[in-house]
C-alpha positions in Angstrom: -58.8 -100.3 27.5 -58.6 -96.7 28.2 -58.9 -94.7 25.0 -60.1 -91.2 24.2 -60.4 -89.7 20.9 -60.6 -86.1 21.6 -62.9 -83.9 19.5 -63.8 -80.4 20.1 -67.1 -81.4 21.6 -65.5 -83.7 24.0 -63.0 -81.1 25.1 -65.7 -78.6 25.6 -67.6 -81.0 27.8 -64.4 -82.2 29.8 -62.2 -78.9 29.9 -64.8 -76.2 29.6 -67.6 -77.8 31.7 -65.5 -79.1 34.6 -68.3 -80.6 36.3 -68.4 -83.2 33.6 -65.6 -85.4 34.4 -66.5 -88.9 33.1 -64.9 -90.3 30.1 -66.8 -92.2 27.7 -64.7 -95.2 26.5 -64.9 -96.4 22.8 -64.5 -100.0 22.7 -62.8 -101.4 19.7 -64.5 -104.6 18.5 -62.7 -107.6 17.3 -60.2 -109.9 19.0 -60.5 -110.3 22.9 -58.2 -108.1 24.7 -55.8 -111.1 25.8 -55.4 -111.6 22.0 -54.5 -108.1 21.2 -51.1 -106.3 21.2 -50.3 -105.4 24.8 -49.9 -101.8 23.6 -53.6 -101.5 23.3 -53.8 -101.4 27.1 -52.1 -98.0 27.1 -54.1 -94.9 27.8 -53.9 -92.9 24.5 -55.4 -89.6 23.8 -55.5 -88.8 20.0 -56.4 -85.0 19.1 -57.5 -83.8 15.8 -57.9 -80.4 14.7 -56.5 -78.5 17.5 -53.8 -75.7 17.5 -50.7 -76.4 19.4 -51.8 -74.0 22.1 -55.2 -75.8 22.5 -53.4 -79.0 22.8 -51.1 -77.7 25.6 -54.3 -76.4 27.4 -56.1 -79.8 27.0 -53.0 -81.7 28.2 -52.7 -79.4 31.3 -56.5 -79.9 32.0 -56.6 -83.6 31.5 -53.3 -84.7 33.4 -54.5 -83.7 37.0 -57.5 -86.2 36.6 -55.3 -89.2 36.6 -53.2 -90.7 39.3 -50.2 -91.4 36.8 -50.2 -88.8 34.2 -46.8 -89.7 32.8 -48.3 -93.0 31.6 -50.8 -90.8 29.4 -50.0 -90.8 25.8 -51.0 -87.8 23.9 -50.8 -87.6 20.1 -52.0 -85.3 17.5 -53.0 -86.7 14.1 -50.9 -86.3 11.1 -51.8 -86.8 7.4 -50.2 -90.3 7.8 -52.0 -91.2 11.0 -55.5 -90.4 9.8 -55.1 -93.0 7.2 -54.0 -95.7 9.5 -56.4 -98.3 11.3 -56.9 -97.1 14.7 -55.5 -100.3 16.3 -52.3 -99.9 14.3 -52.0 -96.1 15.3 -52.3 -96.9 18.9 -49.6 -99.6 18.8 -47.3 -97.3 16.7 -47.8 -94.5 19.1 -47.3 -96.5 22.2 -44.1 -98.0 20.9 -42.7 -94.4 20.3 -43.7 -93.4 23.8 -42.0 -96.6 25.2 -38.9 -95.7 23.3 -38.9 -92.1 24.6 -39.3 -93.2 28.0 -36.2 -95.5 27.8 -34.3 -92.8 25.9 -35.3 -89.4 27.0 -34.2 -86.6 24.7 -31.7 -83.9 26.0 -32.8 -80.4 26.1 -31.1 -79.5 23.1 -32.8 -82.3 21.3 -36.2 -81.2 22.6 -35.6 -77.7 21.5 -34.4 -78.7 18.0 -37.6 -80.9 17.7 -39.9 -78.1 19.0 -38.4 -75.9 16.4 -38.8 -78.4 13.4 -42.4 -79.3 14.5 -43.4 -75.5 14.7 -42.1 -75.3 11.1 -43.9 -78.3 9.9 -47.3 -77.5 11.7 -47.0 -74.1 10.0 -46.5 -75.5 6.7 -49.3 -77.9 7.0 -51.6 -75.1 8.2 -50.8 -73.2 5.0 -52.0 -76.0 2.7 
């Protein structure tokens, strides 16, 4: 089950020190993988504490390391997501990813979403 929880230290080791390219997987204990939701098989990268610019740079640096970068799921933590169980968060993010793959937004929808997200992130940063 590929999973990376990005922290600033991990990004420093992977992105800033390009010689280090091996990822350390965090194994989630509990039920066997064949008894867990299939979404837990997805490659999920959850980032916490990064600016939007840093996130864009992380994504740009990580995607070339994989054969199928469109299968990677990138997510930034929110007030709500940091309170969720990790398993539930991965399932939720995976469901959103699958929905967006089946229903890609139009350019107008992406632009409107980006504008809303910028306003939301700016207001969260001020708190």
